[in-house]
C-alpha positions in Angstrom: 117.2 76.6 36.1 114.7 74.9 39.1 116.6 73.1 41.8 117.3 69.5 41.1 118.0 66.9 43.9 119.5 63.2 42.6 119.0 60.4 44.1 121.7 58.0 43.2 120.9 54.5 43.9 123.7 51.9 44.1 124.7 48.2 45.6 128.3 47.1 44.9 128.3 48.2 41.8 132.2 48.9 40.7 131.8 47.0 37.1 129.1 51.0 36.3 130.4 53.0 39.0 133.1 54.7 37.1 131.4 55.4 34.1 128.0 56.2 35.6 129.0 58.3 37.9 131.8 61.1 37.4 128.8 63.2 35.0 126.9 63.4 37.7 129.9 64.9 39.7 130.8 66.9 36.7 127.4 68.4 36.6 127.2 69.1 40.3 130.8 70.9 40.0 129.1 73.0 37.5 125.7 74.0 38.7 126.6 74.4 42.3 123.5 74.8 45.1 120.7 74.1 42.3 122.0 70.3 41.6 122.4 68.5 45.2 123.5 65.1 44.9 122.7 62.6 46.8 124.0 58.7 47.1 122.3 55.6 48.7 124.3 52.3 48.7 122.9 49.7 50.7 121.9 46.2 51.1 118.5 45.2 50.0 116.8 43.0 51.9 116.3 39.9 48.6 120.5 40.4 48.6 120.7 39.0 52.8 118.1 36.8 51.4 120.3 36.0 48.9 123.5 35.6 51.5 125.5 38.9 50.5 126.6 41.4 53.6 127.0 44.8 54.1 129.7 45.8 52.1 132.1 48.7 53.9 131.4 52.4 52.5 132.9 51.9 49.2 135.9 54.8 48.2 134.4 56.4 45.7 131.5 57.8 48.0 134.3 58.4 51.0 136.4 60.8 48.0 134.1 62.5 46.5 133.4 66.4 48.0 130.7 66.8 45.6 128.6 64.2 47.1 125.8 66.0 49.3 124.8 63.4 51.0 124.8 59.5 51.0 122.8 57.2 53.2 124.9 54.0 54.2 123.6 51.2 56.7 124.6 48.6 58.9 120.7 46.6 57.8 119.6 45.4 54.8 117.0 47.9 53.9 113.9 47.6 51.7 114.2 50.1 47.9 112.3 52.2 49.5 114.0 52.6 52.5 117.3 53.9 51.5 116.0 56.3 48.7 114.0 57.7 52.0 116.7 58.6 53.5 117.6 60.6 50.3 114.4 62.0 49.4 114.1 63.6 53.3 117.4 65.3 52.9 116.8 66.7 49.0 113.1 68.3 50.5 115.3 69.5 53.9 117.1 71.5 51.4 113.9 72.5 49.0 114.7 71.2 45.5 111.9 71.7 43.4 112.5 68.0 41.5 113.9 64.6 42.4 115.2 63.1 39.9 116.2 59.0 40.4 119.5 57.7 39.0 120.4 54.5 39.6 124.1 53.2 39.1 124.0 51.4 35.5 122.3 53.9 33.9 124.6 56.1 31.6 123.7 59.5 31.1 126.0 62.5 29.3 125.8 66.0 30.3 123.8 67.2 27.5 121.3 64.4 28.2 120.6 66.1 32.2 120.2 68.9 30.5 117.9 68.3 28.1 115.7 67.1 30.3 115.7 70.4 32.1 115.0 71.8 29.5 111.9 69.4 28.4 110.4 69.6 32.2 110.4 73.2 32.4 109.3 73.5 29.2 106.4 71.4 30.4 106.1 73.0 34.1 102.1 71.9 34.4 102.7 67.8 34.9 103.8 66.6 37.7 105.9 63.2 37.1 107.6 62.6 34.1 108.6 59.0 32.7 112.1 58.8 31.0 113.2 56.6 28.4 116.1 54.0 28.5 117.9 52.0 26.3 118.1 48.7 27.6 120.9 46.5 26.6 120.5 42.8 27.4 122.1 39.4 27.2 125.4 41.8 25.8 126.4 45.4 25.8 125.5 45.5 21.8 122.0 43.9 22.3 119.3 46.5 23.0 115.3 46.3 23.6 113.4 48.3 21.0 111.0 49.7 22.3 112.3 51.9 25.4 112.2 51.1 29.3 110.4 53.9 30.4 110.1 54.2 34.1 109.0 57.2 36.5 112.4 59.1 36.8 111.1 62.7 37.9 109.5 64.1 40.8 108.1 68.0 41.3 108.3 68.3 45.2 104.9 70.2 45.3 101.9 70.3 43.3 99.1 73.0 44.4 98.4 71.9 48.1 100.3 68.9 47.6 103.7 67.7 48.6 106.1 65.4 47.9 106.4 63.1 51.3 107.7 59.7 50.6 108.8 56.5 48.7 106.1 54.1 48.8 107.8 51.6 46.3 110.9 51.4 44.3 110.0 54.5 41.6 106.6 54.9 43.2 106.1 57.8 45.7 103.0 59.4 47.9 101.8 62.9 48.0 100.4 64.3 50.7 97.3 66.6 51.1 96.4 68.2 54.4 91.9 67.6 52.8 92.9 64.6 51.4 95.6 62.8 53.1 98.5 60.2 51.0 97.8 60.0 47.4 99.6 57.8 44.9 101.5 59.9 42.6 99.5 57.8 39.1 96.4 60.6 40.5 98.8 63.3 39.1 99.6 64.1 35.2 102.4 62.8 33.9 103.9 62.6 30.6 106.6 60.7 29.1 110.1 62.5 27.7 110.1 61.6 24.1 112.8 59.2 23.0 114.1 61.6 20.4 115.1 64.0 22.9 116.9 61.9 25.1 117.7 57.9 25.3 120.1 57.3 28.0 121.9 53.7 28.1 120.7 51.2 31.2 123.0 48.5 31.6 120.9 46.3 33.7 120.8 42.3 32.3 124.2 42.2 31.0 127.5 41.0 32.3 128.9 37.8 34.0 127.2 35.1 34.5 127.2 35.6 38.3 125.8 38.5 38.5 123.2 37.7 35.8 122.1 35.0 38.1 121.9 36.8 40.6 119.9 39.3 39.3 117.3 36.8 38.1 117.2 35.6 41.9 116.9 39.3 43.3 113.9 40.4 40.4 112.2 37.0 41.5 111.9 37.4 44.8 111.8 41.5 44.5 108.6 41.3 42.5 107.4 37.7 44.7 106.8 36.2 41.3 108.3 34.3 37.8 111.2 37.3 36.1 111.0 38.3 32.6 114.2 36.9 32.5 115.7 33.6 33.3 119.1 31.6 33.7 119.4 28.7 31.3 122.5 26.4 32.8 122.5 24.3 29.6 123.8 27.3 27.9 125.3 29.2 30.8 123.2 32.2 29.0 120.7 34.1 29.9 117.4 34.2 28.0 113.9 35.4 27.9 111.8 33.9 30.1 109.1 32.7 28.1 106.4 32.0 30.8 106.6 35.0 31.9 105.7 36.9 29.0 102.6 34.0 28.5 101.3 34.6 32.3 100.7 37.7 31.1 99.7 38.0 27.4 102.6 40.2 26.1 105.0 40.0 23.1 108.5 38.9 23.4 110.6 41.6 23.5 112.3 42.9 20.3 116.1 43.4 20.0 118.0 45.5 18.0 122.3 45.8 17.9 124.5 48.4 18.1 125.4 49.3 14.1 
């Protein structure tokens, strides 16, 4: 197995952490130095604007010896800044691939091994999107079309070297004769849904959490969010204005059996 570096990102995520973290600690224990596990647990700038405060270093970080490096800041930072601190540690550790994981993404050990097998079988590809099973409104309803964000990046491609995060899931490589190059200039592939489809519980939860998430998204993307909070029904709904603005269909949903 190539050497994989994990950037596990979360803030104020107690409702998810007990279910999503353990699998990575177990994988770290089994793979040793071939899996370097880092965590960034920071107050993002948009949450600070919403009145949130920096939280103490949580017990789940302090008490886990399987975490190779964690980044916790006493001030608000951008998501890219937080991930960059972990990235620099991983690059210094000599990893071959960076694997992004958010705390509300629920992987199983077999998912990781399937991803590794697929990535290594396609070693000529620089970066990979990964399909996530996006749950919305409640923990039984999901989007039929997978959510496929960038999740895995080679750290070296020819003369190019992975250098920095430029945005949440966006990275830039550096090539001496060309300077900084966005990852989108390199070859990419989407891992098929029939190979791996981990649960992503980003848009379901308590009302206060969902209202705050809509507020965060509106601030973060400087525009209208694809979801809205309906005060009259006290429920989360698709934001029709968003889909009309970008000429997109309302997403189809289905329910787990």
